[in-house]
C-alpha positions, -999 to +999 in steps of 0.1 A: -018+453+905-045+463+882-019+475+857-001+441+858-033+423+850-041+447+822-007+441+806-009+404+811-043+403+794-031+423+765-001+400+760-024+370+761-047+384+734-017+393+713-004+357+716-038+342+709-042+364+678-008+353+665-015+317+672-048+319+654-032+334+623-008+305+617-028+275+629-046+264+597-015+253+577-036+234+550-051+266+537-034+286+508-018+318+516-040+343+499-013+369+502+013+347+483+023+355+446+038+321+436+028+284+436+048+252+439+050+223+414+069+192+424+082+172+394+088+135+401+107+112+375+100+075+375+119+050+353+108+015+345+134-009+331+116-042+323+129-048+288+166-045+295+169-007+298+196+009+320+187+046+323+181+062+358+159+092+367+190+115+367+195+107+329+164+126+320+160+164+317+125+179+323+113+214+313+087+233+334+070+262+315+047+288+332+034+322+322+068+336+329+093+343+301+120+316+308+114+278+310+129+261+340+150+229+334+153+203+362+172+170+364+149+140+370+146+127+405+125+098+418+119+118+451+107+149+432+121+183+425+100+213+438+097+242+413+083+276+421+060+288+393+039+319+386+002+312+392-017+305+360-011+280+332+019+257+332+032+226+313+059+199+319+078+182+291+109+162+286+134+156+258+126+124+238+147+096+251+157+069+226+144+035+237+119+048+262+082+058+261+071+087+283+037+090+301+025+120+321+002+122+352-028+145+352-011+175+370+018+177+344-002+204+326-031+228+336-035+258+358-023+265+393-034+291+419-012+314+440+001+295+470-012+262+456+010+230+455+007+202+428+027+171+418+036+160+382+049+125+377+066+116+345+072+079+339+096+065+313+092+028+304+119+011+283+106-002+249+105-039+240+133-047+214+122-048+178+134-080+161+142-076+124+144-109+106+174-114+083+171-151+076+149-176+059+145-214+065+153-242+041+139-276+049+160-304+034+140-336+029+157-370+019+136-397+001+150-431-008+135-456-032+149-492-031+132-510-060+156-518-088+188-533-074+180-545-039+194-513-024+194-510+014+204-475+021+181-454+043+177-416+045+202-414+074+229-431+054+231-401+030+251-369+039+234-337+029+254-306+022+239-271+022+264-247+006+258-210+011+274-176+007+291-164+038+307-129+034+331-131+005+333-169+006+311-200+010+303-222+039+288-257+041+264-272+066+265-310+065+242-334+082+225-368+079+194-371+056+160-372+072+127-382+055+109-357+077+132-329+067+160-310+084+154-272+088+185-250+080+184-212+088+201-192+060+208-155+055+182-140+032+192-128-002+223-149-005+227-178-029+226-214-017+226-249-032+221-284-018+243-314-027+249-347-012+278-370-005+289-396-030+268-428-035+258-452-062+221-441-062+205-419-089+195-386-074+168-361-085+166-326-069+134-306-066+133-270-078+141-253-045+174-271-039+192-240-051+184-203-052+178-175-026+155-171+004+136-140+012+134-127+048+111-150+068+105-173+038+104-211+041+113-234+012+116-272+009+143-290-010+136-327-017+163-350-028+151-384-040+176-413-044+167-443-064+188-474-063+205-478-097+194-502-124+223-525-133+242-515-164+236-548-182+198-542-184+170-516-185+137-512-167+105-513-187+072-503-171+042-514-191+010-495-181-024-505-194-051-478-197-087-484-207-111-457-219-148-467-218-168-440-236-200-458-245-208-479-215-181-505-219-170-525-188-135-537-197-108-530-172-070-533-176-068-569-164-092-580-192-064-573-218-035-597-224-002-581-232+029-597-247+065-586-243+093-599-265+128-588-253+164-597-252+173-618-222+197-604-196+231-620-201+240-647-175+278-649-172+275-684-157+259-698-189+276-705-222+256-699-253+262-714-288+284-692-309+256-684-333+233-672-304+245-637-297+215-626-275+188-651-266+153-637-264+124-642-240+086-638-246+062-633-218+024-627-216+007-609-187-026-592-178-027-554-181-023-533-150-032-496-146-003-492-121+022-508-145+040-541-148+078-540-144+104-560-164+141-558-164+153-566-200+185-570-219+202-543-240+187-549-274+154-549-293+121-553-275+084-547-283+051-548-265+019-560-282-015-571-270-044-594-280-071-572-297-105-572-280-135-565-301-150-531-297-117-514-286-090-495-306-055-498-293-028-472-293+008-475-281+030-447-266+066-442-273+086-467-254+065-497-264+091-508-288+127-500-296+162-508-283+168-508-246+198-489-234+220-494-204+204-487-170+175-469-188+140-465-173+113-466-200+075-464-197+052-480-223+015-471-221-010-492-240-043-475-243-075-492-254-104-468-263-139-481-267-153-477-302-185-460-309-212-486-316-221-488-353-258-490-362-262-509-395-291-505-419-313-477-431-313-457-464-280-441-472-261-461-446-223-461-450-199-482-428-181-462-401-144-456-402-139-477-371-149-508-390-121-529-405-111-515-439-099-537-467-094-516-499-079-545-518-101-573-506-111-587-473-092-620-468-121-631-446-147-622-472-136-640-503-114-611-513-142-586-517-134-550-509-155-534-482-157-514-450-145-479-444-165-448-452-170-422-479-146-400-460-164-369-472-156-376-508-182-376-536-168-410-547-177-440-526-150-463-512-160-492-533-158-473-566-124-458-556-110-493-549-123-508-581-110-479-602-074-486-593-058-519-605-048-537-573-017-551-590-002-516-592-011-502-558+012-510-528-004-520-495+011-502-465+011-518-431+002-485-414-035-487-424-042-498-388-060-474-364-034-476-337-010-447-330+018-438-306+018-404-289+048-384-301+035-349-298+031-340-261+008-311-269-019-336-278-021-345-241-030-310-232-063-309-252-086-319-223-121-308-212-104-291-183-092-257-196-066-252-169-040-273-186-042-253-218-041-219-202-012-230-179+008-242-209+002-210-228+007-187-198-024-167-205-056-157-186-090-170-195-111-148-219-147-156-215-159-130-240-137-147-266-151-181-257-187-168-259-181-154-294-162-184-309-184-211-292-216-196-306-204-188-341-174-209-350-175-242-331-211-251-342-198-253-377-178-284-368-196-299-337-232-298-327-246-295-291-254-332-292-216-340-293-206-357-260-198-330-234-161-339-229-155-341-267-172-308-272-153-291-244-120-303-258-129-289-293-139-256-278-107-253-258-086-260-289-105-236-312-106-208-285-070-210-273-050-235-293-016-248-283+019-234-284+025-246-320-010-237-333-013-201-320-001-189-354-032-202-372-059-183-354-092-197-343-107-201-378-078-222-391-078-243-359-115-250-364-106-259-400-080-284-388-106-302-367-130-302-397-103-316-419-096-344-394-134-352-393-135-353-431-105-377-432-114-400-403-152-398-403-156-387-367-145-359-343-113-362-323-120-380-290-086-390-274-050-380-273-042-400-305-068-381-324-057-348-311-021-357-320-032-360-356-053-328-355-022-308-343+000-325-369-024-314-396-023-279-383+016-280-380+022-290-416+028-327-407+015-359-420-008-377-395+006-406-375-026-426-380-032-432-416-065-444-430-081-449-464-082-412-469-053-417-493-077-433-517-099-402-517-068-380-521-059-400-552-093-394-568-094-358-558-060-352-574-072-368-607-104-347-606-085-315-602-054-321-625-070-346-650-042-371-645-030-395-619-002-384-594+033-394-605+054-416-583+083-398-566+071-363-576+072-341-545+047-315-558+022-343-566+027-359-532+022-325-514-009-319-534-024-352-523-014-345-487-030-310-487-062-322-504-065-355-486-058-345-451-062-308-450-026-301-439-020-264-433+010-247-449+037-231-428+029-196-441-005-186-453-009-166-486-044-151-489-038-139-525-028-174-536-059-189-519-081-163-536-066-171-570-071-208-562-109-202-556-111-189-592-093-220-604-116-243-584-147-226-598-133-231-633-127-268-627-159-277-609-184-249-618-189-237-582-169-221-554-155-243-526-180-248-498-173-280-479-143-290-459-132-313-488-135-284-512-114-261-492-087-287-486-085-292-524-084-254-528-054-254-505-037-279-528-043-257-558-029-227-540+003-242-525+013-274-542+027-259-575+011-286-596+000-271-630-035-267-642-047-243-670-070-225-645-041-214-623-021-182-628+015-187-638+030-179-604+009-206-587+015-232-614+052-238-606+075-268-608+080-269-571+056-266-541+052-234-522+050-255-490+085-257-475+082-292-462+057-316-447+070-335-417+065-373-421+060-371-459+089-396-463+065-423-454+047-416-486+011-417-494-006-450-495-015-447-532+012-432-555+006-447-589+016-439-625 
């Protein structure tokens, strides 16, 4: 009995000991030589991806010599690793971005278990633009022939390259614009279906688009002017410079034109084209007339204190279905202060070199024009019976040189036309040294700014001269006209002098030129002699030659000194010096190669009008 109890107790203790050694399962086995890493693969397909966990291969690296490769599984793959450092990686999968949990790298103890989760998320698609957008806008103007078409009545065609051929996208016009997506880098052009309207296309109605670029093509259709007439737009512009208060409607304009033929009326055989004359107040926005296909002209009643100028289009012959604009500009004259010692009438006063019909035939008005001889003595020195009177002694002009419109106080227009950047260092130098020789700081700000811009930068046709000669052209204008250039008509004449052209606006300077010629060559200019006429043009108006010859001008300085006992110093002197150098007219003071039978100046544009005073 005792023995059975002893054996039973021993068995109990043995069982209890065994049970105690395996009970705490959460504790690491300190006697183990390995560890366990469970690798879990998660895949997120939220941007259209289709991969599964099994499509990914993962590599487990421990302190052993050979990496272990496992196939991804969302439930996890247990991997036995050697205790120590370890790392989990995977091959790069196109279109997916991988992220690793904390336990995908680090250290692990013997008998320890860890879990590494590698998650792959499909990438959002990358959109690469290959097109641009063209917006096609349709505008319609119904003002000339009672047209009634609207934008939707026009068919727009966008023609574009498509592979080796072309395709066309057609649609109805829309004033708000129709967007058309086109392949970038391929040529396109926009046309429209046939109609009787006149069409104009903006710059972007043909070309190519860059990727993502947007352009607008605007097609404007204007109802056509009937073929038996033309459209004349008369614009009245008023420039008040000295406190004047006149506006466009204060001026009365007159239009004489050929009447539009009326097929229902019979005209006498001797009346080939009846004419009409109308009067109307000026309008800054323009007054429209439809006139017949023949001669027409626009005039106005002169208002005291203003000088009138007419643009091209204010007279001529109207052509079929043409659209012509006439701009009549009135510029306020500078007030003339009379009296005081040495007073000389201003050039803006009426000038009657051969007798004022309103003053008993007595000559008067005008100015000395920079000459040492007064106007009165010049007029009296020439027999009036031998001097022709030209009708162009008026102070009006018509703008024919577009460059004149660019000379503005605002420098942007000039720089844009020349395509150059501003040079403030150049401006500082020329405006402090050169410009003060022709204009003082008391000159009106806008006039001074225009002079500075012209001298500093010039225009396309006057770049060849350089700043000094451009300043000289302004000085020659001032000597001829008695004042600095103030408007587009004045600048037209400055540029013409610089470009070897006769001025459009002629004044009594021709008288001074006549006297200057006699003082230099000791005789009167001969009628019809080109060299004599050129000499008068160069000395009277300061016209610049096409090509400058500095040696010739230096020789001429010597001749000038011999003739007058001093070197040239004033604008008048230098203009006469230019005549000595380039005209070819003979004087004993000139070297043989300058005293030629023909002028060294190739031609002077406008010389066919002749000088006002060419006498024997």
